[in-house]
C-alpha positions in Angstrom: 0.0 0.0 0.0 1.3 3.4 -0.9 1.9 5.9 2.0 2.3 3.2 4.6 5.4 1.7 6.2 6.4 -0.3 9.3 9.1 0.7 11.8 10.2 -1.8 14.3 13.2 -3.3 16.1 14.4 0.0 17.5 16.0 -0.7 20.9 18.4 0.9 23.3 20.7 -0.9 25.8 19.4 -0.4 29.3 22.6 1.6 30.3 22.0 4.0 27.4 18.3 4.6 27.9 16.7 8.0 28.6 19.3 9.8 26.6 17.3 10.3 23.4 19.0 7.7 21.2 15.8 5.7 20.3 13.9 8.9 19.8 16.6 10.2 17.4 16.6 7.0 15.3 12.8 6.9 15.2 12.6 10.6 14.3 15.1 10.1 11.5 13.2 7.2 10.1 9.8 8.9 10.3 11.2 12.1 8.7 12.7 10.1 5.9 9.5 8.2 5.4 7.4 11.4 5.4 9.7 13.0 2.9 8.8 10.1 0.6 5.1 10.3 1.0 4.4 8.1 4.0 1.6 9.2 6.3 0.9 6.1 8.2 3.4 4.0 10.2 2.9 0.6 11.8 5.1 0.8 14.8 6.0 -2.5 16.4 6.9 -2.6 20.1 7.4 -5.1 22.9 7.0 -2.9 25.9 3.8 -1.1 27.0 5.7 2.2 27.6 6.6 2.6 23.9 3.4 4.1 22.7 3.9 7.0 25.0 7.3 7.6 23.4 5.7 7.6 20.0 3.2 10.2 21.2 6.0 12.5 22.4 7.5 12.2 18.9 4.3 13.7 17.4 2.7 10.5 16.2 -0.9 9.7 17.2 -2.5 6.3 17.4 -5.1 5.5 14.9 -5.7 2.0 16.4 -3.6 -0.4 18.4 -5.5 -3.5 17.0 -3.7 -5.2 14.1 -7.1 -6.5 13.0 -8.4 -3.0 12.5 -8.5 -1.5 9.0 -7.3 1.8 10.7 -4.4 0.2 12.6 -1.1 2.0 12.9 0.0 5.5 13.9 -0.6 8.5 11.7 2.1 11.1 11.2 1.4 14.3 12.9 1.1 17.4 10.7 4.3 19.2 10.0 4.9 22.4 11.8 
């Protein structure tokens, strides 16, 4: 499907967490994707705290159910 991509597998070693590394990588990937016409991201995660991180990066949940036709996170409008 055009305009949709998946981002997953981003992790940070425990000793390096809370320093912005994961956010920087996620921001770089979403910026690149947006520059190429992507508006919806499927963001895989294994820990329940991760959706909060996506929200801080300007992404908003459309649905958290993979069975939903509206599943994924939508890109926030550019400033």
